[in-house]
C-alpha positions in Angstrom: 0.0 -0.7 0.6 1.5 3.6 -0.5 1.2 6.1 2.2 0.7 9.1 0.6 1.2 11.1 3.2 4.8 10.2 3.5 4.6 11.6 -0.2 3.7 14.0 -0.1 5.9 15.6 2.5 8.2 14.3 1.2 7.1 16.6 -2.4 6.4 19.6 -0.4 10.2 19.2 1.1 11.2 19.4 -2.1 9.3 22.0 -3.5 10.2 24.4 -1.1 14.0 24.0 -1.7 13.7 24.2 -4.7 11.2 28.1 -3.9 14.5 29.2 -1.5 17.4 28.2 -4.8 14.8 30.3 -7.5 13.6 32.8 -5.0 18.4 33.4 -4.5 18.6 33.4 -7.6 16.4 36.5 -8.6 17.7 38.2 -5.3 21.1 37.6 -6.7 20.2 38.6 -10.2 18.0 42.0 -9.7 20.7 43.9 -7.3 22.2 45.5 -10.7 26.2 45.7 -9.2 25.1 42.0 -9.2 24.3 40.4 -12.6 27.0 43.7 -13.3 30.2 40.9 -11.3 28.7 37.9 -12.8 28.3 39.4 -17.0 31.8 40.1 -16.7 32.9 36.7 -15.0 30.2 35.4 -18.6 31.8 37.8 -21.2 35.2 36.8 -20.7 33.9 32.7 -20.6 31.6 33.3 -23.8 34.7 36.0 -25.5 36.8 32.8 -25.2 34.8 30.1 -26.7 33.6 32.5 -29.6 38.5 33.2 -30.0 38.3 29.7 -29.7 36.3 29.3 -33.1 37.6 32.4 -35.2 40.9 31.1 -34.2 40.0 28.2 -36.1 39.2 30.7 -39.8 41.8 32.7 -39.0 39.5 35.6 -37.9 40.7 38.2 -36.5 39.4 38.2 -32.0 38.2 39.4 -29.9 39.7 41.4 -27.2 38.6 42.9 -23.5 39.6 46.5 -23.6 41.0 47.3 -19.6 40.3 51.5 -19.5 41.2 53.1 -16.4 38.5 55.4 -14.8 35.9 53.2 -16.5 33.9 51.7 -13.7 31.1 49.9 -15.2 32.5 49.1 -18.6 32.9 46.6 -19.9 34.7 47.7 -23.6 35.1 44.2 -26.7 37.0 45.3 -29.7 36.2 42.4 -32.4 39.3 42.9 -34.8 40.2 46.7 -35.8 36.8 47.7 -36.3 33.9 46.7 -33.9 33.8 48.2 -30.7 31.3 47.1 -27.8 31.0 49.2 -24.7 28.9 47.2 -21.8 27.8 49.6 -19.1 25.3 49.3 -15.8 23.6 52.5 -14.4 21.4 52.3 -11.3 18.8 53.8 -10.9 16.5 53.7 -7.5 17.0 49.2 -6.9 17.1 48.9 -11.1 20.2 48.5 -13.0 20.4 48.6 -17.0 22.8 46.9 -18.8 23.2 48.6 -22.2 25.1 47.3 -24.7 26.4 49.4 -28.1 28.3 48.7 -31.1 30.4 51.7 -32.7 32.9 50.4 -36.1 32.3 51.5 -39.1 32.0 53.5 -42.1 32.2 56.4 -39.3 32.5 54.7 -35.7 29.1 55.9 -35.1 27.2 53.8 -32.7 25.8 51.9 -34.9 24.0 49.1 -32.7 21.9 49.3 -29.1 20.7 46.7 -26.8 19.6 47.9 -23.4 19.2 44.3 -20.6 16.6 45.9 -17.8 17.8 44.2 -14.3 15.9 45.3 -11.8 11.8 44.2 -10.2 9.5 47.2 -12.1 7.4 47.3 -15.0 9.9 48.6 -17.2 12.1 45.6 -15.7 9.8 42.4 -18.5 9.4 42.4 -22.0 11.0 42.8 -25.1 9.9 46.0 -26.8 11.8 48.0 -30.2 13.0 50.8 -29.7 14.6 54.4 -31.6 17.6 54.3 -29.7 17.9 50.0 -30.4 16.5 47.1 -29.0 15.1 46.7 -24.8 14.9 42.7 -22.8 14.9 41.8 -19.7 17.7 40.4 -18.6 16.9 37.3 -17.8 20.3 35.1 -16.7 23.8 37.3 -16.9 25.1 33.8 -18.7 22.0 34.6 -21.4 23.2 38.6 -21.5 27.4 37.4 -22.2 25.6 35.0 -24.9 23.6 37.8 -26.6 26.2 40.6 -26.9 29.1 38.4 -27.7 26.7 37.0 -30.4 25.2 40.3 -32.0 29.4 41.5 -31.7 30.7 38.7 -33.7 27.2 39.6 -36.7 27.6 43.8 -35.9 24.8 44.3 -34.5 21.9 43.3 -32.0 18.7 41.6 -33.4 
């Protein structure tokens, strides 16, 4: 005979554990500073993966430029033509990660994408705007993948 009360207790414990893990991830990922730090690590990892493939094909590599006095900003260069600036802006507990690509023919920003981090109505959904694309940032690794992919093709989708 099956004891459903014991199984229900086990199921409840598993569900609570999953909710606690999910809550901790949401808390870390909604803190813009913590999100940006994680994003920095994931960008380096994605850059290494992309460079490995680029090296195999004899194409220019992605490099990270460390510029002093630019805390809260990451600069990535693809070859000698494209530059991607990734920066965080924090307002009232919510943050925005903005990635902008500039390059030929005139060096101006050719593509921009904003990822919202934090709670509130503006931190959900994806919409097109005159300044570029806006999206809710779900995970730092996903944002890093989008940024590296956008840099490789020279624009954000």
